N, C-alpha and C positions, 0 to 999 in steps of 0.2 A: 584858339587853346581847346585843344582835343577833350574831348568828353569821355568817361569811361563809364560801362555798367560792369560792376562786378558783384559777382554772386556765388555763393556758397549752397549749392542743392544737396538734398537728401533725397535721392529717391524712392517713394513708396510705394508706387504702381510701376514697376518697368515695363508692363505692356502698352500702358496708357502714355508713358513717358515716351516711348520710340513715337508715340504718333504725334507728341508735341515737336519732338525735334526733328521730322520730317515736314514740319510745318513754319519752322522758327526761322530759319536761315532766309526765306525766301524773304520775310518781313525785315527783316536786318540788313539786307541787301539793297532792299527798296528805299532805306534810309540812309543810305551810304555807309551803312556799319562794317565791321570785319570781326571776325573772331582773331583775339590776339592768343587766349587760353579758353580750351574746352575739353574739359577733363583731364585725362592722365593724372600721372603721379605727381603726390605734392608730398613735400617731408616740412614738418615743422623746425624752424631754426630757433625760435624763441617763443615765449608765452603758451599758453594753453590752447590754441586756436588750431584747431585740426579739420579742415575743410574736407567735406566728402566729396563733392564734385565741385572744382573751380571752375567758374566761367569768367572771362573778362572779353569783353566787349569792346571796341574802339570805333567813335564816332568823330566827325569833324569837330564838334562843339557841346557841352554840355547840355545845350539847348537840344540840338539835333537827338540827342540820347533821351532825353525826356519825352520829345517829339516821339519817338519809334515808340517808344514804353506804354505811351498814352494813347496811340493810336488805334482807329477802326480795325486797321489791319493785325496787329497785334492781339487784340482783344479775345478773340479765338484761340489763339494758341495758350496767351496767358492764362485764360478758363482751365485748358487742359492741365497746364503745369500747375495750377494751385491744387486740382484735383489728383495728382499724381506724384506730387513731391512738397518736400517743406525746404522753404526758401529764405535766407537772409540775400539783402542786396542791396547796395549803394549806388549813387552816382558820386565820380570824381574827377574832378577836371587834372588834366597833367599836359605834358609835353606834346 
């Protein structure tokens, strides 16, 4: 079953976040992931959730998604993200 990383990102330091964006893609590819949603316009249909920058990344499984997230390859980019954005992130199983 596929595993997804779903993040709502509020960028606080655009310059540093651009450095993050330049590094993260290679780590995702290395673990077999692919972007499904990466930024772009969102529209709230119900409720009060208004994501600022929505990101959805698909992996072959939840285990693989978590392996990427906790990997040494992602550690550096993750530090940059923590320094340049506020993020809500969940792992989800799907089809």
